[in-house]
C-alpha positions in Angstrom: 51.7 13.2 6.9 53.8 16.4 7.1 57.0 16.0 9.1 58.2 19.2 10.7 62.0 19.1 11.3 63.7 21.5 13.5 63.9 23.3 16.8 61.8 22.8 19.9 62.5 25.2 22.7 61.0 27.1 25.6 59.9 30.8 25.0 60.4 32.7 28.2 57.6 35.3 27.8 57.6 38.5 29.9 54.7 38.8 32.3 53.9 40.9 35.3 54.0 39.0 38.6 51.5 39.2 41.4 54.0 41.6 43.2 53.9 43.9 40.2 57.5 43.1 39.1 58.5 41.7 35.7 59.0 38.0 35.3 59.2 35.3 32.6 56.8 32.5 32.1 57.9 29.3 30.2 55.8 28.5 27.1 56.5 25.7 24.5 57.9 27.2 21.4 60.3 27.2 18.5 59.3 28.0 14.9 59.1 24.3 13.8 57.5 23.2 17.0 54.9 25.9 16.7 54.1 24.9 13.1 53.7 21.3 14.1 51.4 22.2 16.9 49.4 24.5 14.5 49.0 21.7 11.9 48.0 19.2 14.5 45.3 21.6 15.9 44.0 22.0 12.4 43.4 18.2 12.3 45.9 17.5 9.6 48.3 14.5 10.0 51.6 15.9 11.3 54.7 14.7 13.1 57.8 16.4 14.7 61.4 15.4 14.2 63.4 17.3 16.8 65.9 16.9 19.6 64.0 17.2 22.9 65.4 17.0 26.4 64.1 14.7 29.1 64.3 17.7 31.6 61.3 19.5 33.0 61.1 21.8 30.0 61.3 18.9 27.6 58.5 17.2 29.4 56.4 20.3 28.9 57.2 20.2 25.2 56.2 16.6 24.9 53.0 17.1 26.7 52.0 20.0 24.4 52.7 17.8 21.3 50.5 15.0 22.6 47.7 17.5 23.5 47.8 19.0 20.0 47.7 15.7 17.9 51.3 15.7 16.9 53.1 12.3 16.2 56.3 12.1 18.3 57.7 8.8 17.0 60.5 10.7 15.4 61.5 12.8 18.3 65.1 12.3 19.4 65.2 12.3 23.3 68.4 13.1 25.3 69.3 14.3 28.8 70.9 17.5 27.4 69.3 20.8 28.4 66.4 22.5 26.6 67.1 25.6 24.6 65.6 28.7 26.2 64.6 31.8 24.3 64.0 34.9 26.3 61.5 37.1 24.5 61.4 40.9 24.6 58.3 42.7 23.2 58.4 46.2 21.9 55.1 47.5 20.6 54.1 43.9 20.0 57.2 43.0 18.0 59.3 40.2 19.4 63.1 40.0 19.7 65.0 37.1 21.2 67.9 36.2 23.5 68.9 32.5 23.1 70.5 30.1 25.6 71.4 27.1 23.4 74.9 25.8 24.3 75.1 22.0 24.3 71.4 21.7 24.0 69.3 18.6 23.1 68.3 20.2 19.9 71.6 21.6 18.8 73.6 18.5 19.5 71.7 16.0 17.4 73.9 14.3 14.7 73.4 12.5 11.4 73.4 9.1 13.1 70.4 10.2 15.2 68.2 10.8 12.3 65.3 8.4 11.6 66.1 6.0 8.7 62.7 4.4 8.0 59.9 6.9 7.4 56.4 5.9 6.3 53.6 8.0 4.7 55.6 11.3 4.8 54.4 13.5 1.9 56.2 16.7 2.9 58.9 18.1 5.1 59.2 21.5 6.7 62.7 22.9 7.7 63.5 26.1 9.4 66.6 28.3 9.5 67.0 28.5 13.3 68.0 24.8 13.3 70.7 25.5 10.7 72.8 27.9 12.7 75.1 25.5 14.6 76.7 22.1 14.0 76.3 19.2 14.5 72.5 19.8 14.3 72.7 22.0 11.2 74.6 19.5 9.1 72.3 16.7 10.3 69.2 18.5 9.1 70.7 19.4 5.7 71.8 15.8 5.1 68.4 14.6 6.2 66.7 17.0 3.7 69.1 15.8 0.9 68.1 12.2 1.6 64.4 12.9 1.0 64.3 15.8 -1.5 63.8 13.6 -4.5 60.7 11.9 -3.2 58.9 14.4 -1.0 58.0 18.1 -1.0 60.4 20.2 0.9 59.4 23.6 2.4 61.9 25.9 3.9 61.3 28.9 6.2 64.6 30.7 6.8 63.2 32.6 9.8 66.4 34.7 10.1 67.5 35.6 13.6 70.7 37.7 13.2 71.5 37.8 16.9 71.6 34.0 16.9 74.1 33.7 14.0 77.6 33.1 15.3 79.2 32.1 11.9 77.5 33.9 9.0 79.6 32.2 6.3 78.7 28.7 7.6 75.0 29.7 8.0 74.7 31.2 4.5 76.2 28.0 3.1 73.8 25.8 4.9 70.9 28.0 3.9 71.9 27.9 0.2 72.0 24.1 0.3 68.6 24.0 1.8 67.0 26.6 -0.6 68.3 24.6 -3.6 66.5 21.5 -2.3 63.2 23.4 -1.6 60.0 23.2 -3.5 58.4 25.9 -1.4 60.3 28.8 0.3 58.6 31.2 2.6 60.4 34.5 3.5 59.5 37.6 5.4 60.8 41.1 4.3 63.4 40.8 7.0 64.6 37.4 5.7 64.7 38.8 2.1 66.8 41.8 3.1 69.2 39.7 5.1 69.8 37.4 2.1 70.1 40.3 -0.3 71.2 43.5 1.6 71.1 46.7 -0.4 68.6 49.0 -2.1 67.3 46.6 -4.9 63.6 46.3 -5.2 61.7 43.5 -3.6 60.9 42.1 -7.0 64.6 41.9 -7.9 65.4 40.1 -4.6 62.6 37.7 -5.1 63.8 37.0 -8.6 67.2 36.1 -7.2 65.6 33.7 -4.8 63.5 32.1 -7.5 66.6 31.3 -9.5 67.5 28.7 -6.9 64.7 26.6 -8.2 61.7 26.5 -5.8 58.2 25.9 -7.3 56.6 28.5 -5.0 58.1 31.5 -3.2 56.0 33.1 -0.6 56.6 36.6 0.9 54.8 37.6 4.1 54.6 41.3 4.8 52.6 41.5 8.0 49.7 44.0 7.7 50.6 44.5 4.0 49.5 41.0 3.1 51.2 38.1 1.5 52.4 37.3 -2.1 53.4 34.1 -3.9 55.3 33.5 -7.1 55.4 30.5 -9.4 58.2 30.2 -12.0 58.0 32.9 -14.7 54.6 34.2 -13.5 53.2 37.3 -11.9 52.7 37.3 -8.1 49.5 36.1 -6.5 48.4 38.6 -3.7 46.2 38.0 -0.7 45.4 40.9 1.8 45.9 40.6 5.5 43.0 40.5 8.0 42.6 43.5 10.2 42.8 42.4 13.9 43.8 43.9 17.2 47.4 42.7 17.6 48.5 41.5 21.0 51.9 40.3 19.9 53.5 38.8 16.8 55.1 35.8 18.5 54.4 32.7 16.3 52.6 34.6 13.6 54.7 33.2 10.7 54.6 29.7 12.2 50.8 29.8 12.3 50.8 31.0 8.7 53.0 28.1 7.7 50.6 25.7 9.5 47.5 27.0 7.7 49.3 27.2 4.4 50.6 23.6 4.5 47.3 22.3 5.9 45.4 23.8 3.0 47.8 22.3 0.5 47.7 18.9 2.2 43.9 18.7 2.4 43.7 19.6 -1.3 46.0 16.7 -2.1 48.7 19.0 -3.5 51.7 18.1 -1.2 53.4 15.6 -3.6 56.4 16.1 -5.9 54.5 15.7 -9.1 51.6 18.0 -8.3 53.4 20.9 -6.5 55.0 22.2 -9.8 51.7 22.1 -11.6 49.7 23.9 -8.9 47.0 26.3 -10.0 46.9 29.9 -8.9 43.5 29.4 -7.3 44.9 26.6 -5.0 47.9 28.8 -4.0 45.5 31.7 -3.2 43.3 29.4 -1.1 46.4 28.2 0.9 47.6 31.8 1.4 44.1 32.8 2.6 43.9 30.0 5.1 47.5 30.8 6.3 46.5 34.4 6.8 43.4 33.5 8.7 45.4 31.1 11.0 48.0 33.7 11.7 45.4 36.4 12.4 44.0 34.3 15.3 47.5 33.9 16.7 48.5 37.6 16.8 45.2 38.4 18.5 46.4 36.6 21.7 49.6 36.4 23.7 52.4 34.1 22.8 52.7 31.4 20.1 49.2 29.9 20.5 48.0 28.5 17.2 44.2 28.2 16.7 42.2 25.0 16.8 40.2 24.0 13.7 36.8 25.0 15.3 38.2 28.5 16.0 38.5 29.1 12.2 
């Protein structure tokens, strides 16, 4: 089973009301939550480890997990509020305003983490959960506990407006990247880590030096590339679709990518560093197909298996 570890929140998506005025509608979201939902809908065994509230929004999150085949035995429940992310869309591109103070997700601690895990082959962690302590430190220590035995994938998913302490956040991210077997970044992530005019190849080389077996770079309509140590990139083109919005696109890519690797029996510590180029290309292609379905409709709404 893949265990997705990180934020669960409510995306407040702008929609027009019946009166013609602008309003916001609550949708389950969060990068890690979306990926767990996506993997579950693709009929791959998956669970979520996240702090979720018992409030009305938390109940909405739990109902969505159940409906999408996601194991919730490692969810950490509390009566703290749910994180809200108000989404603004400009030409289909999303920006976010977060309300996260004292939330159920942010306030989980090391002592809250599950200690006995069975049948977990891989863990997914995301950068949004690493912005603020105590949650950030709890996730990093949890990853450190399992990095020797299970595959670790990290998606930094940088949200600059959410970073209150850049020095702390960069430190947490570096710790996570050094644990990772797979790192997936966007162009925006890459330029945040390595600002300046260096080429993409130079920046990717710096990231590869941290030790991951696979580095994936998603570039929207320009396709996706992956690198293994000391080898040339593997390139897969994007699919041409009518884009409604990009909310959840990267999360759906992660879901398809991890599902492909899992179904091929490649999500284990021994195999991931011996993976063939053809297996990586197949996983990239399935990730691209999964993301293409998501951007063709509103919000973070990953496809079900029969839609692919």
